[in-house]
C-alpha positions as CSV (number, residue, x, y, z in Angstrom):
1,M,42.9,4.4,0.2
2,E,46.6,4.0,0.8
3,I,49.1,6.7,-0.1
4,A,52.7,5.5,-0.7
5,E,55.6,7.8,-1.1
6,T,58.2,5.1,-1.3
7,I,58.8,2.2,-3.6
8,V,58.9,-0.2,-0.6
9,K,55.5,0.9,0.7
10,A,53.9,0.8,-2.8
11,R,55.2,-2.7,-3.3
12,E,53.9,-3.8,0.1
13,V,50.4,-2.7,-1.0
14,V,50.3,-4.2,-4.5
15,R,51.9,-7.5,-3.4
16,S,49.2,-7.9,-0.7
17,W,46.7,-7.5,-3.5
18,R,48.5,-9.9,-5.7
19,S,48.8,-12.5,-2.9
20,R,44.9,-12.6,-2.8
21,G,44.7,-13.1,-6.6
22,L,43.4,-9.5,-7.2
23,S,43.8,-7.9,-10.6
24,I,45.3,-4.4,-10.6
25,G,44.6,-1.5,-13.0
26,L,47.2,1.2,-13.1
27,V,46.6,4.8,-14.1
28,P,50.0,6.6,-14.5
29,T,49.6,10.4,-14.2
30,M,51.5,13.6,-13.5
31,G,48.7,14.8,-11.2
32,Y,46.5,17.9,-11.4
33,L,43.8,15.4,-12.3
34,H,40.8,16.3,-14.5
35,E,37.8,14.5,-16.0
36,G,40.1,12.8,-18.6
37,H,42.0,11.1,-15.7
38,A,38.7,10.3,-14.0
39,S,37.5,8.5,-17.1
40,L,40.7,6.3,-17.0
41,I,40.1,5.6,-13.3
42,R,36.5,4.6,-13.9
43,R,37.6,2.3,-16.7
44,A,40.3,0.7,-14.6
45,K,37.8,0.3,-11.7
46,E,35.3,-1.5,-14.0
47,E,37.9,-3.9,-15.3
48,N,40.0,-4.7,-12.2
49,D,39.7,-5.6,-8.6
50,Q,42.0,-2.7,-7.4
51,V,43.2,0.5,-8.9
52,A,46.6,2.1,-8.4
53,L,47.3,5.6,-9.6
54,S,50.7,7.3,-9.7
55,V,51.1,11.1,-9.2
56,F,54.6,11.9,-10.3
57,V,55.8,14.9,-12.3
58,N,58.6,13.1,-14.1
59,P,61.6,15.3,-14.6
60,T,63.3,13.1,-17.2
61,Q,60.6,13.8,-19.8
62,F,61.1,17.6,-19.6
63,A,63.8,19.4,-21.6
64,P,65.7,22.2,-19.8
65,N,63.6,24.9,-21.5
66,E,60.2,23.3,-20.7
67,D,57.7,23.8,-17.9
68,L,58.8,21.3,-15.2
69,A,58.9,24.0,-12.5
70,K,55.5,25.5,-13.2
71,Y,53.7,22.3,-14.1
72,P,50.4,22.5,-12.2
73,R,50.3,20.5,-8.9
74,D,47.5,20.0,-6.4
75,F,48.0,16.7,-4.5
76,Q,45.3,17.4,-2.0
77,R,42.7,17.8,-4.7
78,D,44.0,14.8,-6.6
79,S,43.8,12.7,-3.4
80,A,40.2,13.7,-2.8
81,L,39.2,12.8,-6.4
82,C,40.9,9.5,-6.2
83,S,39.2,8.7,-2.9
84,S,35.8,9.5,-4.3
85,L,36.4,7.2,-7.3
86,G,37.6,4.2,-5.3
87,V,41.3,4.3,-6.0
88,G,43.0,1.8,-3.7
89,L,46.6,3.2,-3.9
90,I,48.2,6.5,-4.8
91,F,51.9,6.2,-5.5
92,H,53.4,9.7,-5.0
93,P,57.2,9.5,-4.9
94,E,59.7,12.3,-4.8
95,P,62.1,12.6,-7.8
96,L,65.0,11.2,-5.7
97,E,62.9,8.1,-4.9
98,M,62.6,7.3,-8.6
99,Y,66.0,8.6,-9.7
100,P,68.4,8.2,-6.8
101,S,72.0,9.5,-7.0
102,G,73.9,7.7,-9.7
103,F,70.9,6.7,-11.7
104,A,72.2,5.8,-15.2
105,T,69.8,3.4,-17.0
106,Y,67.2,4.6,-19.5
107,V,64.8,3.0,-22.0
108,E,64.7,4.3,-25.5
109,A,62.9,3.5,-28.8
110,P,64.6,6.2,-31.0
111,A,63.0,5.2,-34.3
112,L,59.5,5.7,-32.9
113,G,60.2,9.3,-31.8
114,L,61.5,10.8,-35.1
115,N,58.2,12.4,-35.9
116,L,55.3,14.2,-34.1
117,C,56.3,15.2,-30.6
118,G,59.7,13.5,-30.8
119,R,61.0,16.0,-33.4
120,S,60.7,19.0,-31.1
121,R,61.1,17.1,-27.9
122,P,64.0,14.6,-28.7
123,T,64.5,13.4,-25.1
124,H,60.9,13.3,-24.1
125,F,60.1,9.7,-24.9
126,R,63.2,8.4,-23.3
127,G,61.9,9.9,-20.0
128,V,58.4,8.5,-20.6
129,L,59.5,5.0,-21.3
130,T,61.9,4.9,-18.4
131,V,59.5,6.1,-15.8
132,V,56.6,4.0,-17.1
133,L,58.8,0.9,-17.1
134,K,59.7,1.7,-13.5
135,L,56.0,2.1,-12.6
136,F,55.2,-1.2,-14.2
137,N,58.0,-2.9,-12.2
138,I,57.0,-1.3,-8.9
139,L,53.2,-1.6,-9.2
140,E,52.9,-4.9,-11.1
141,P,49.6,-4.0,-12.9
142,T,47.4,-6.4,-14.8
143,R,46.4,-3.6,-17.1
144,A,47.6,0.0,-17.5
145,Y,45.3,2.8,-18.9
146,F,46.4,5.7,-21.2
147,G,44.4,8.4,-22.9
148,L,44.7,8.7,-26.6
149,K,45.2,12.4,-26.5
150,D,48.9,11.4,-26.1
151,A,48.5,8.9,-28.9
152,Q,52.2,8.8,-29.9
153,Q,53.0,8.0,-26.3
154,F,50.5,5.2,-26.2
155,F,51.8,3.5,-29.3
156,I,55.4,3.8,-28.1
157,L,54.5,2.3,-24.7
158,K,52.6,-0.5,-26.5
159,R,55.7,-1.3,-28.5
160,M,57.8,-1.3,-25.3
161,V,55.4,-3.8,-23.7
162,T,55.6,-6.1,-26.7
163,D,59.4,-5.7,-27.3
164,L,60.3,-6.3,-23.7
165,S,57.8,-9.1,-23.2
166,L,56.1,-7.4,-20.3
167,D,53.2,-9.3,-18.7
168,L,50.4,-6.7,-18.8
169,A,48.0,-5.1,-21.2
170,V,48.1,-1.5,-22.2
171,V,44.6,-0.1,-22.7
172,P,43.8,2.9,-24.9
173,C,41.1,5.2,-23.8
174,P,39.2,7.9,-25.7
175,I,40.1,11.6,-25.7
176,I,37.8,13.4,-23.2
177,R,36.8,16.9,-24.4
178,E,35.1,20.0,-23.1
179,S,31.6,20.7,-24.5
180,D,33.2,23.0,-27.1
181,G,35.6,20.3,-28.3
182,L,38.9,21.3,-26.5
183,A,40.7,18.2,-25.4
184,L,41.2,18.1,-21.6
185,S,44.7,18.7,-20.5
186,S,46.4,19.8,-17.2
187,R,48.2,22.4,-19.3
188,N,44.8,24.1,-20.1
189,A,45.2,25.7,-16.7
190,Y,47.9,27.9,-18.2
191,L,45.5,29.5,-20.8
192,S,44.1,33.0,-20.4
193,E,40.5,33.6,-21.4
194,S,41.5,34.7,-24.9
195,E,44.0,31.9,-25.3
196,R,41.3,29.4,-24.2
197,R,39.1,30.6,-27.0
198,A,42.0,30.5,-29.4
199,A,42.8,26.9,-28.4
200,L,39.6,25.7,-30.1
201,V,41.5,26.1,-33.4
202,L,43.1,22.6,-32.8
203,H,39.7,20.9,-32.7
204,K,38.4,22.9,-35.6
205,A,41.4,21.9,-37.8
206,L,41.1,18.2,-36.8
207,T,37.3,18.1,-37.2
208,Q,37.5,19.5,-40.7
209,A,40.4,17.2,-41.6
210,E,38.5,14.1,-40.3
211,A,35.5,15.2,-42.3
212,S,37.5,15.4,-45.5
213,V,39.0,12.0,-44.9
214,L,35.5,10.6,-44.2
215,A,34.4,12.2,-47.6
216,G,37.2,10.3,-49.4
217,E,40.4,12.4,-49.2
218,T,43.4,10.0,-48.7
219,N,46.2,12.4,-49.7
220,S,48.0,13.2,-46.4
221,L,49.7,16.3,-47.9
222,Q,46.3,17.8,-48.7
223,V,44.9,17.0,-45.3
224,V,48.0,18.6,-43.6
225,S,47.9,21.6,-45.8
226,A,44.2,22.3,-44.9
227,M,44.9,22.0,-41.2
228,K,47.9,24.4,-41.5
229,K,45.7,27.0,-43.2
230,I,43.1,26.8,-40.4
231,I,45.8,27.1,-37.7
232,A,47.3,30.1,-39.5
233,Q,44.0,31.9,-39.3
234,E,44.3,32.1,-35.5
235,P,46.7,35.0,-34.4
236,L,47.5,33.5,-31.0
237,A,48.4,30.1,-32.5
238,K,51.9,29.0,-33.6
239,L,52.1,25.6,-35.3
240,D,54.7,23.1,-34.0
241,Y,53.6,20.3,-36.3
242,A,50.8,18.8,-38.3
243,E,51.6,15.3,-39.4
244,V,50.1,12.0,-40.5
245,V,51.7,8.8,-39.5
246,E,50.9,5.1,-39.5
247,T,50.6,3.7,-36.0
248,K,53.0,0.7,-36.0
249,G,56.3,2.5,-36.7
250,L,55.0,6.1,-36.4
251,T,56.5,6.9,-39.8
252,L,55.1,9.6,-42.1
253,V,52.7,8.4,-44.8
254,N,51.5,9.9,-48.1
255,E,48.2,8.1,-48.0
256,I,45.7,7.7,-45.3
257,V,44.9,4.0,-45.4
258,G,44.7,1.4,-42.6
259,E,45.2,2.7,-39.1
260,T,46.6,6.2,-39.3
261,L,47.2,9.0,-36.8
262,V,46.5,12.6,-37.8
263,A,48.0,14.8,-35.1
264,L,48.7,18.4,-34.3
265,A,50.9,20.3,-31.8
266,V,50.2,24.0,-31.5
267,Y,51.5,26.8,-29.2
268,I,48.7,29.0,-27.9
269,G,50.7,31.8,-26.5
270,Q,53.4,30.0,-24.5
271,T,51.3,26.9,-23.9
272,R,51.9,23.8,-26.1
273,L,48.8,21.8,-26.8
274,I,48.4,18.5,-28.7
275,D,45.4,16.8,-30.2
276,N,44.7,14.2,-32.8
277,F,42.3,11.7,-34.4
278,L,42.9,8.1,-35.2
279,W,41.7,6.9,-38.5
280,K,40.9,3.2,-39.2
281,A,39.8,1.6,-42.4
282,N,36.4,0.8,-40.9
283,N,35.8,4.4,-39.8
284,K,33.5,5.0,-42.7
């Protein structure tokens, strides 16, 4: 397994693969890898000749009051996991490598960030789109793999690939959960024991919402109201948002028809967690 800390080195590795006609699966991450990331790596390994994984805590997607400085990091553990799963390259640059002095070009899709996480994190997706486009340009993947826990991110990145005519496929992968339903997240490491128990309220709210839709409820206001009531019953939980959007333009909808995203963001203590379910017309 190669570890590249510079763009030049990373390009040397992937271009040697490309010169031999090998397909490349990319797994972009911010490190502190868990089983959710491992599932992406396994999928990429199954569908490509080589796997490249990035470990980069991207400063441009954090607002000044967010958790950039304390975001969990353990590159030694990440490297061991990647090696065991057959990753061919880890790209692990420093911030100045990705954003050198004078950096001034960003990628934006403002209309797609008006709802969900974009409302409380207005600069977040500009940072995500910019860094992911840079990763695509540096690592030249055939396919890139993203977990649907960050569903809004996936749909925005999918639109970027389409709008900018990028020559790769973005592959959505299922949310991976603990046995009790909590969606895996690197930020779960912040939770105390009591907060960890309280965090189950997200899955409880979404499970009951999905059951009501499966039973025939299509009024998004009713679904959102029911989720809010469940969240409000947990003393350690503070709701950021509960929203229902269609997946093409990520605009709010009154009816749950077609492909629809039902999503939550909730603060458990000081930790902001997100979760969702994706509804399609053929879910029934």
